[in-house]
KESE-316089 format. One record per residue: y negated, x negated, z of N, C-alpha, C in turn; residue number from 1. Coordinates in nm, 4 decimals, m for minus. Example, Ala and Ser with C-alpha at 12.3 -4.5 7.8 and 13.67 -1.06 7.14 Angstrom:
npy 0.5690	npx m1.3190	npz 0.7800	capy 0.4500	capx m1.2300	capz 0.7800	cpy 0.3300	cpx m1.3200	cpz 0.7800	rodo 1
npy 0.2250	npx m1.2850	npz 0.7080	capy 0.1060	capx m1.3670	capz 0.7140	cpy m0.0030	cpx m1.2900	cpz 0.7870	rodo 2
//
This chain:
npy 0.9867	npx 4.1793	npz m3.9836	capy 0.9422	capx 4.1236	capz m4.1103	cpy 0.8678	cpx 3.9924	cpz m4.0846	rodo 1
npy 0.9042	npx 3.8878	npz m4.1539	capy 0.8409	capx 3.7590	capz m4.1323	cpy 0.7157	cpx 3.7468	cpz m4.2170	rodo 2
npy 0.6238	npx 3.6706	npz m4.1654	capy 0.4973	capx 3.6473	capz m4.2348	cpy 0.5172	cpx 3.5400	cpz m4.3416	rodo 3
npy 0.4686	npx 3.5639	npz m4.4621	capy 0.4821	capx 3.4665	capz m4.5695	cpy 0.3709	cpx 3.3630	cpz m4.5606	rodo 4
npy 0.3885	npx 3.2532	npz m4.6351	capy 0.2845	capx 3.1507	capz m4.6406	cpy 0.1537	cpx 3.2071	cpz m4.6951	rodo 5
npy 0.1640	npx 3.2969	npz m4.7938	capy 0.0426	capx 3.3573	capz m4.8503	cpy m0.0294	cpx 3.4394	cpz m4.7443	rodo 6
npy 0.0457	npx 3.5167	npz m4.6665	capy m0.0156	capx 3.5967	capz m4.5601	cpy m0.0806	cpx 3.5069	cpz m4.4553	rodo 7
npy m0.0118	npx 3.3985	npz m4.4185	capy m0.0684	capx 3.3050	capz m4.3200	cpy m0.1972	cpx 3.2424	cpz m4.3742	rodo 8
npy m0.1946	npx 3.2068	npz m4.5038	capy m0.3137	capx 3.1492	capz m4.5654	cpy m0.4292	cpx 3.2479	cpz m4.5683	rodo 9
npy m0.4005	npx 3.3720	npz m4.6035	capy m0.5052	capx 3.4752	capz m4.6045	cpy m0.5598	cpx 3.4994	cpz m4.4650	rodo 10
npy m0.4706	npx 3.5026	npz m4.3655	capy m0.5144	capx 3.5206	capz m4.2269	cpy m0.6039	cpx 3.4052	cpz m4.1827	rodo 11
npy m0.5665	npx 3.2837	npz m4.2207	capy m0.6468	capx 3.1663	capz m4.1838	cpy m0.7840	cpx 3.1730	cpz m4.2520	rodo 12
npy m0.7868	npx 3.2107	npz m4.3781	capy m0.9151	capx 3.2227	capz m4.4489	cpy m1.0015	cpx 3.3322	cpz m4.3870	rodo 13
npy m0.9403	npx 3.4433	npz m4.3491	capy m1.0161	capx 3.5507	capz m4.2829	cpy m1.0755	cpx 3.5018	cpz m4.1510	rodo 14
npy m0.9952	npx 3.4290	npz m4.0746	capy m1.0433	capx 3.3757	capz m3.9458	cpy m1.1575	cpx 3.2765	cpz m3.9684	rodo 15
npy m1.1422	npx 3.1907	npz m4.0696	capy m1.2468	capx 3.0928	capz m4.1004	cpy m1.3747	cpx 3.1626	cpz m4.1427	rodo 16
npy m1.3630	npx 3.2636	npz m4.2278	capy m1.4813	capx 3.3356	capz m4.2740	cpy m1.5514	cpx 3.4061	cpz m4.1585	rodo 17
npy m1.4758	npx 3.4716	npz m4.0730	capy m1.5364	capx 3.5374	capz m3.9565	cpy m1.6125	cpx 3.4363	cpz m3.8721	rodo 18
npy m1.5538	npx 3.3189	npz m3.8524	capy m1.6198	capx 3.2142	capz m3.7748	cpy m1.7503	cpx 3.1704	cpz m3.8430	rodo 19
npy m1.7439	npx 3.1436	npz m3.9731	capy m1.8630	capx 3.0980	capz m4.0449	cpy m1.9739	cpx 3.2020	cpz m4.0416	rodo 20
npy m1.9368	npx 3.3283	npz m4.0501	capy m2.0378	capx 3.4339	capz m4.0436	cpy m2.1043	cpx 3.4380	cpz m3.9070	rodo 21
npy m2.0300	npx 3.4070	npz m3.8001	capy m2.0926	capx 3.4015	capz m3.6668	cpy m2.1886	cpx 3.2838	cpz m3.6558	rodo 22
npy m2.1746	npx 3.1864	npz m3.7472	capy m2.2639	capx 3.0710	capz m3.7496	cpy m2.3862	cpx 3.0961	cpz m3.8392	rodo 23
npy m2.3967	npx 3.2181	npz m3.8912	capy m2.5122	capx 3.2554	capz m3.9719	cpy m2.4966	cpx 3.2324	cpz m4.1217	rodo 24
npy m2.3762	npx 3.1977	npz m4.1661	capy m2.3540	capx 3.1742	capz m4.3091	cpy m2.3127	cpx 3.3046	cpz m4.3772	rodo 25
npy m2.3477	npx 3.3152	npz m4.5055	capy m2.3152	capx 3.4348	capz m4.5831	cpy m2.2137	cpx 3.4007	cpz m4.6905	rodo 26
npy m2.1174	npx 3.4885	npz m4.7097	capy m2.0152	capx 3.4687	capz m4.8121	cpy m2.0767	cpx 3.4846	cpz m4.9503	rodo 27
npy m2.0480	npx 3.3871	npz m5.0370	capy m2.0823	capx 3.3972	capz m5.1784	cpy m1.9594	cpx 3.4491	cpz m5.2527	rodo 28
npy m1.8467	npx 3.3826	npz m5.2341	capy m1.7201	capx 3.4278	capz m5.2926	cpy m1.6053	cpx 3.3592	cpz m5.2214	rodo 29
npy m1.4867	npx 3.4141	npz m5.2386	capy m1.3680	capx 3.3508	capz m5.1826	cpy m1.2644	cpx 3.3357	cpz m5.2918	rodo 30
npy m1.1797	npx 3.2368	npz m5.2746	capy m1.0731	capx 3.2061	capz m5.3703	cpy m1.1266	cpx 3.1923	cpz m5.5127	rodo 31
npy m1.2316	npx 3.1111	npz m5.5247	capy m1.2876	capx 3.0843	capz m5.6580	cpy m1.1873	cpx 2.9982	cpz m5.7337	rodo 32
npy m1.1421	npx 3.0483	npz m5.8467	capy m1.0381	capx 2.9821	capz m5.9240	cpy m1.0905	cpx 2.9502	cpz m6.0630	rodo 33
npy m1.0674	npx 2.8271	npz m6.1051	capy m1.0977	capx 2.7861	capz m6.2416	cpy m0.9876	cpx 2.6904	cpz m6.2859	rodo 34
npy m0.9962	npx 2.6422	npz m6.4086	capy m0.8854	capx 2.5625	capz m6.4610	cpy m0.8654	cpx 2.4289	cpz m6.3892	rodo 35
npy m0.9670	npx 2.3816	npz m6.3175	capy m0.9505	capx 2.2526	capz m6.2486	cpy m0.9092	cpx 2.2660	cpz m6.1022	rodo 36
npy m0.9166	npx 2.3872	npz m6.0474	capy m0.8762	capx 2.4027	capz m5.9084	cpy m0.9271	cpx 2.5304	cpz m5.8461	rodo 37
npy m0.9162	npx 2.5361	npz m5.7140	capy m0.9577	capx 2.6538	capz m5.6383	cpy m1.0395	cpx 2.6103	cpz m5.5177	rodo 38
npy m1.1349	npx 2.6949	npz m5.4812	capy m1.2122	capx 2.6748	capz m5.3587	cpy m1.1882	cpx 2.7972	cpz m5.2716	rodo 39
npy m1.1430	npx 2.7739	npz m5.1483	capy m1.1069	capx 2.8845	capz m5.0606	cpy m1.2253	cpx 2.9749	cpz m5.0309	rodo 40
npy m1.3337	npx 2.9154	npz m4.9806	capy m1.4528	capx 2.9917	capz m4.9448	cpy m1.5765	cpx 2.9207	cpz m4.9969	rodo 41
npy m1.6697	npx 2.9983	npz m5.0484	capy m1.8019	capx 2.9454	capz m5.0818	cpy m1.9002	cpx 3.0302	cpz m5.0025	rodo 42
npy m1.9764	npx 2.9637	npz m4.9161	capy m2.0731	capx 3.0304	capz m4.8299	cpy m2.2081	cpx 2.9611	cpz m4.8462	rodo 43
npy m2.3113	npx 3.0233	npz m4.7903	capy m2.4430	capx 2.9595	capz m4.7994	cpy m2.5309	cpx 3.0004	cpz m4.6823	rodo 44
npy m2.6318	npx 2.9170	npz m4.6634	capy m2.7406	capx 2.9534	capz m4.5737	cpy m2.8671	cpx 2.9529	cpz m4.6596	rodo 45
npy m2.9809	npx 2.9354	npz m4.6012	capy m3.1056	capx 2.9395	capz m4.6772	cpy m3.1186	cpx 2.8264	cpz m4.7780	rodo 46
npy m3.0650	npx 2.7090	npz m4.7452	capy m3.0911	capx 2.5908	capz m4.8284	cpy m2.9668	cpx 2.5223	cpz m4.8839	rodo 47
npy m2.8492	npx 2.5653	npz m4.8432	capy m2.7279	capx 2.4910	capz m4.8773	cpy m2.6157	cpx 2.5855	cpz m4.9205	rodo 48
npy m2.5480	npx 2.5474	npz m5.0282	capy m2.4230	capx 2.6150	capz m5.0661	cpy m2.3098	cpx 2.5255	cpz m5.0165	rodo 49
npy m2.2127	npx 2.5873	npz m4.9499	capy m2.1082	capx 2.5123	capz m4.8816	cpy m1.9723	cpx 2.5532	cpz m4.9385	rodo 50
npy m1.8990	npx 2.4537	npz m4.9860	capy m1.7659	capx 2.4739	capz m5.0414	cpy m1.6665	cpx 2.4387	cpz m4.9309	rodo 51
npy m1.5839	npx 2.5354	npz m4.8932	capy m1.4996	capx 2.5208	capz m4.7741	cpy m1.3515	cpx 2.5237	cpz m4.8115	rodo 52
npy m1.2812	npx 2.4215	npz m4.7703	capy m1.1355	capx 2.4164	capz m4.7805	cpy m1.0803	cpx 2.4563	cpz m4.6439	rodo 53
npy m0.9915	npx 2.5565	npz m4.6423	capy m0.9317	capx 2.6047	capz m4.5189	cpy m0.7871	cpx 2.5565	cpz m4.5152	rodo 54
npy m0.7499	npx 2.4914	npz m4.4051	capy m0.6132	capx 2.4408	capz m4.3894	cpy m0.5546	cpx 2.4921	cpz m4.2588	rodo 55
npy m0.4372	npx 2.5499	npz m4.2694	capy m0.3672	capx 2.6019	capz m4.1522	cpy m0.2423	cpx 2.5177	cpz m4.1270	rodo 56
npy m0.2228	npx 2.4794	npz m4.0023	capy m0.1017	capx 2.4081	capz m3.9612	cpy m0.0500	cpx 2.4730	cpz m3.8341	rodo 57
npy 0.0703	npx 2.5251	npz m3.8414	capy 0.1315	capx 2.5825	capz m3.7217	cpy 0.1719	cpx 2.4701	cpz m3.6275	rodo 58
npy 0.2225	npx 2.3628	npz m3.6849	capy 0.2699	capx 2.2484	capz m3.6072	cpy 0.1869	cpx 2.1270	cpz m3.6458	rodo 59
npy 0.1137	npx 2.0712	npz m3.5512	capy 0.0278	capx 1.9564	capz m3.5800	cpy 0.0922	cpx 1.8232	cpz m3.5409	rodo 60
npy 0.2215	npx 1.8237	npz m3.5156	capy 0.2872	capx 1.6991	capz m3.4740	cpy 0.2817	cpx 1.5928	cpz m3.5844	rodo 61
npy 0.2676	npx 1.6372	npz m3.7103	capy 0.2568	capx 1.5410	capz m3.8212	cpy 0.1169	cpx 1.5384	cpz m3.8799	rodo 62
npy 0.0191	npx 1.5819	npz m3.8002	capy m0.1196	capx 1.5766	capz m3.8450	cpy m0.1838	cpx 1.7143	cpz m3.8489	rodo 63
npy m0.3149	npx 1.7126	npz m3.8471	capy m0.3908	capx 1.8372	capz m3.8529	cpy m0.4038	cpx 1.8831	cpz m3.9971	rodo 64
npy m0.4494	npx 2.0038	npz m4.0133	capy m0.4746	capx 2.0538	capz m4.1476	cpy m0.5759	cpx 1.9691	cpz m4.2211	rodo 65
npy m0.6786	npx 1.9263	npz m4.1509	capy m0.7827	capx 1.8439	capz m4.2134	cpy m0.7252	cpx 1.7127	cpz m4.2669	rodo 66
npy m0.6261	npx 1.6600	npz m4.1986	capy m0.5655	capx 1.5339	capz m4.2421	cpy m0.4814	cpx 1.5500	cpz m4.3680	rodo 67
npy m0.4558	npx 1.6728	npz m4.4091	capy m0.3767	capx 1.6957	capz m4.5298	cpy m0.4632	cpx 1.7094	cpz m4.6556	rodo 68
npy m0.5942	npx 1.6997	npz m4.6398	capy m0.6831	capx 1.7075	capz m4.7561	cpy m0.6876	cpx 1.5687	cpz m4.8199	rodo 69
npy m0.6140	npx 1.5539	npz m4.9275	capy m0.6005	capx 1.4247	capz m4.9943	cpy m0.7190	cpx 1.3975	cpz m5.0861	rodo 70
npy m0.7281	npx 1.2753	npz m5.1299	capy m0.8311	capx 1.2363	capz m5.2270	cpy m0.8194	cpx 1.3215	cpz m5.3527	rodo 71
npy m0.6992	npx 1.3463	npz m5.3976	capy m0.6750	capx 1.4293	capz m5.5150	cpy m0.7284	cpx 1.5715	cpz m5.4936	rodo 72
npy m0.7053	npx 1.6275	npz m5.3755	capy m0.7551	capx 1.7617	capz m5.3447	cpy m0.9073	cpx 1.7619	cpz m5.3411	rodo 73
npy m0.9674	npx 1.6577	npz m5.2844	capy m1.1129	capx 1.6479	capz m5.2812	cpy m1.1711	cpx 1.6501	cpz m5.4228	rodo 74
npy m1.1089	npx 1.5745	npz m5.5124	capy m1.1557	capx 1.5685	capz m5.6512	cpy m1.1465	cpx 1.7067	cpz m5.7157	rodo 75
npy m1.0378	npx 1.7779	npz m5.6920	capy m1.0229	capx 1.9131	capz m5.7478	cpy m1.1314	cpx 2.0062	cpz m5.6945	rodo 76
npy m1.1589	npx 1.9981	npz m5.5658	capy m1.2609	capx 2.0839	capz m5.5064	cpy m1.3987	cpx 2.0492	cpz m5.5638	rodo 77
npy m1.4301	npx 1.9221	npz m5.5744	capy m1.5591	capx 1.8807	capz m5.6287	cpy m1.5740	cpx 1.9257	cpz m5.7739	rodo 78
npy m1.4703	npx 1.9078	npz m5.8540	capy m1.4769	capx 1.9508	capz m5.9939	cpy m1.4874	cpx 2.1026	cpz m6.0056	rodo 79
npy m1.4196	npx 2.1742	npz m5.9180	capy m1.4307	capx 2.3198	capz m5.9164	cpy m1.5718	cpx 2.3622	cpz m5.8755	rodo 80
npy m1.6297	npx 2.2902	npz m5.7805	capy m1.7667	capx 2.3199	capz m5.7373	cpy m1.8654	cpx 2.2957	cpz m5.8514	rodo 81
npy m1.8461	npx 2.1881	npz m5.9249	capy m1.9323	capx 2.1620	capz m6.0409	cpy m1.9251	cpx 2.2777	cpz m6.1402	rodo 82
npy m1.8050	npx 2.3236	npz m6.1673	capy m1.7876	capx 2.4348	capz m6.2605	cpy m1.8552	cpx 2.5604	cpz m6.2055	rodo 83
npy m1.8345	npx 2.5884	npz m6.0774	capy m1.8978	capx 2.7047	capz m6.0157	cpy m2.0490	cpx 2.6990	cpz m6.0334	rodo 84
npy m2.1080	npx 2.5825	npz m6.0109	capy m2.2535	capx 2.5696	capz m6.0204	cpy m2.3036	cpx 2.5878	cpz m6.1631	rodo 85
npy m2.2238	npx 2.5475	npz m6.2624	capy m2.2658	capx 2.5716	capz m6.4009	cpy m2.2586	cpx 2.7205	cpz m6.4342	rodo 86
npy m2.1664	npx 2.7919	npz m6.3730	capy m2.1521	capx 2.9350	capz m6.3983	cpy m2.2482	cpx 3.0203	cpz m6.3153	rodo 87
npy m2.2998	npx 2.9644	npz m6.2079	capy m2.3903	capx 3.0357	capz m6.1166	cpy m2.5121	cpx 2.9475	cpz m6.0883	rodo 88
npy m2.5998	npx 2.9311	npz m6.1867	capy m2.7110	capx 2.8354	capz m6.1735	cpy m2.8078	cpx 2.8664	cpz m6.0596	rodo 89
npy m2.8109	npx 2.9889	npz m6.0116	capy m2.8993	capx 3.0199	capz m5.8984	cpy m2.8623	cpx 2.9364	cpz m5.7753	rodo 90
npy m2.7339	npx 2.9051	npz m5.7614	capy m2.6886	capx 2.8244	capz m5.6478	cpy m2.7069	cpx 2.6743	cpz m5.6739	rodo 91
npy m2.7222	npx 2.6366	npz m5.7987	capy m2.7380	capx 2.4952	capz m5.8332	cpy m2.8691	cpx 2.4383	cpz m5.7813	rodo 92
npy m2.9631	npx 2.5249	npz m5.7485	capy m3.0918	capx 2.4799	capz m5.6935	cpy m3.0814	cpx 2.4391	cpz m5.5469	rodo 93
npy m2.9717	npx 2.4749	npz m5.4831	capy m2.9535	capx 2.4472	capz m5.3403	cpy m2.8849	cpx 2.3132	cpz m5.3190	rodo 94
npy m2.8959	npx 2.2603	npz m5.1971	capy m2.8159	capx 2.1454	capz m5.1588	cpy m2.6695	cpx 2.1899	cpz m5.1535	rodo 95
npy m2.5776	npx 2.0955	npz m5.1676	capy m2.4340	capx 2.1261	capz m5.1629	cpy m2.3671	cpx 2.0450	cpz m5.0537	rodo 96
npy m2.2616	npx 2.1037	npz m4.9989	capy m2.1866	capx 2.0355	capz m4.8938	cpy m2.0403	cpx 2.0774	cpz m4.9048	rodo 97
npy m1.9513	npx 1.9866	npz m4.8645	capy m1.8078	capx 2.0133	capz m4.8652	cpy m1.7562	cpx 2.0072	cpz m4.7214	rodo 98
npy m1.7066	npx 2.1206	npz m4.6735	capy m1.6569	capx 2.1313	capz m4.5369	cpy m1.5074	cpx 2.1594	cpz m4.5388	rodo 99
npy m1.4429	npx 2.1305	npz m4.4278	capy m1.3030	capx 2.1664	capz m4.4068	cpy m1.2942	cpx 2.2416	cpz m4.2750	rodo 100
npy m1.2216	npx 2.3511	npz m4.2776	capy m1.1881	capx 2.4204	capz m4.1528	cpy m1.0384	cpx 2.4055	cpz m4.1343	rodo 101
npy m1.0025	npx 2.3426	npz m4.0228	capy m0.8634	capx 2.3171	capz m3.9887	cpy m0.8258	cpx 2.4121	cpz m3.8756	rodo 102
npy m0.7226	npx 2.4921	npz m3.9009	capy m0.6817	capx 2.5920	capz m3.8024	cpy m0.5389	cpx 2.5635	cpz m3.7583	rodo 103
npy m0.5233	npx 2.5561	npz m3.6273	capy m0.3909	capx 2.5499	capz m3.5642	cpy m0.4042	cpx 2.6383	cpz m3.4409	rodo 104
npy m0.3825	npx 2.5839	npz m3.3234	capy m0.4076	capx 2.6611	capz m3.2020	cpy m0.5574	cpx 2.6835	cpz m3.1839	rodo 105
npy m0.6369	npx 2.5946	npz m3.2418	capy m0.7826	capx 2.6065	capz m3.2358	cpy m0.8387	cpx 2.6003	cpz m3.3778	rodo 106
npy m0.9667	npx 2.6245	npz m3.3890	capy m1.0354	capx 2.6161	capz m3.5168	cpy m1.1330	cpx 2.4995	cpz m3.5099	rodo 107
npy m1.1178	npx 2.4050	npz m3.6020	capy m1.2074	capx 2.2897	capz m3.6083	cpy m1.2849	cpx 2.2962	cpz m3.7388	rodo 108
npy m1.4179	npx 2.2960	npz m3.7276	capy m1.5063	capx 2.3020	capz m3.8437	cpy m1.5619	cpx 2.1622	cpz m3.8675	rodo 109
npy m1.5239	npx 2.1021	npz m3.9764	capy m1.5691	capx 1.9676	capz m4.0084	cpy m1.6724	cpx 1.9793	cpz m4.1200	rodo 110
npy m1.7987	npx 1.9664	npz m4.0810	capy m1.9076	capx 1.9741	capz m4.1771	cpy m1.9210	cpx 1.8397	cpz m4.2482	rodo 111
npy m1.9541	npx 1.8452	npz m4.3766	capy m1.9623	capx 1.7219	capz m4.4562	cpy m1.8325	cpx 1.6432	cpz m4.4469	rodo 112
npy m1.7218	npx 1.7122	npz m4.4586	capy m1.5906	capx 1.6490	capz m4.4430	cpy m1.5668	cpx 1.5411	cpz m4.5472	rodo 113
npy m1.6231	npx 1.5604	npz m4.6662	capy m1.6134	capx 1.4583	capz m4.7698	cpy m1.7293	cpx 1.4737	cpz m4.8663	rodo 114
npy m1.7517	npx 1.3678	npz m4.9423	capy m1.8595	capx 1.3652	capz m5.0408	cpy m1.8044	cpx 1.3106	cpz m5.1720	rodo 115
npy m1.8851	npx 1.3151	npz m5.2731	capy m1.8473	capx 1.2572	capz m5.4021	cpy m1.8134	cpx 1.1094	cpz m5.3858	rodo 116
npy m1.8874	npx 1.0395	npz m5.3016	capy m1.8614	capx 0.8969	capz m5.2785	cpy m1.7209	cpx 0.8729	cpz m5.2254	rodo 117
npy m1.6720	npx 0.9636	npz m5.1408	capy m1.5370	capx 0.9479	capz m5.0851	cpy m1.4307	cpx 0.9487	cpz m5.1947	rodo 118
npy m1.4527	npx 1.0267	npz m5.2984	capy m1.3532	capx 1.0371	capz m5.4048	cpy m1.3592	cpx 0.9193	cpz m5.5012	rodo 119
npy m1.4692	npx 0.8452	npz m5.4993	capy m1.4836	capx 0.7308	capz m5.5886	cpy m1.4198	cpx 0.6054	cpz m5.5314	rodo 120
npy m1.3981	npx 0.6031	npz m5.4017	capy m1.3377	capx 0.4862	capz m5.3360	cpy m1.1875	cpx 0.4898	cpz m5.3561	rodo 121
npy m1.1275	npx 0.3724	npz m5.3635	capy m0.9819	capx 0.3622	capz m5.3743	cpy m0.9194	cpx 0.4183	cpz m5.2462	rodo 122
npy m0.8098	npx 0.4873	npz m5.2627	capy m0.7360	capx 0.5398	capz m5.1485	cpy m0.6748	cpx 0.4232	cpz m5.0730	rodo 123
npy m0.7073	npx 0.4082	npz m4.9461	capy m0.6604	capx 0.2912	capz m4.8699	cpy m0.5264	cpx 0.3169	cpz m4.8018	rodo 124
npy m0.4587	npx 0.4268	npz m4.8333	capy m0.3304	capx 0.4572	capz m4.7686	cpy m0.2161	cpx 0.3921	cpz m4.8380	rodo 125
//
């Protein structure tokens, strides 16, 4: 039986979450879905709520998973995070950060992978 893309995505998210928990972060929710987009993982520590995009690439010959996070995807994640914070005001008191976990043969955790400022700049590609 072959593994589907959904199964691979779930496996990658599970691996990312296990890694983040070893770093002392606690899961708030996973696969937060709203009308503007989805956030794979939302975790936190004492002072920061972290919105995490998980990207899996079996073959990195055309780029890593992190390199596939487009400006459009960043905007969706940021808008979804804004909505999450309005629905969960207890987390709105914390600092916020946007991370990417790129998984291929290894796991790369990119903290502060993008900010609101990144989405306001013209795409230079």
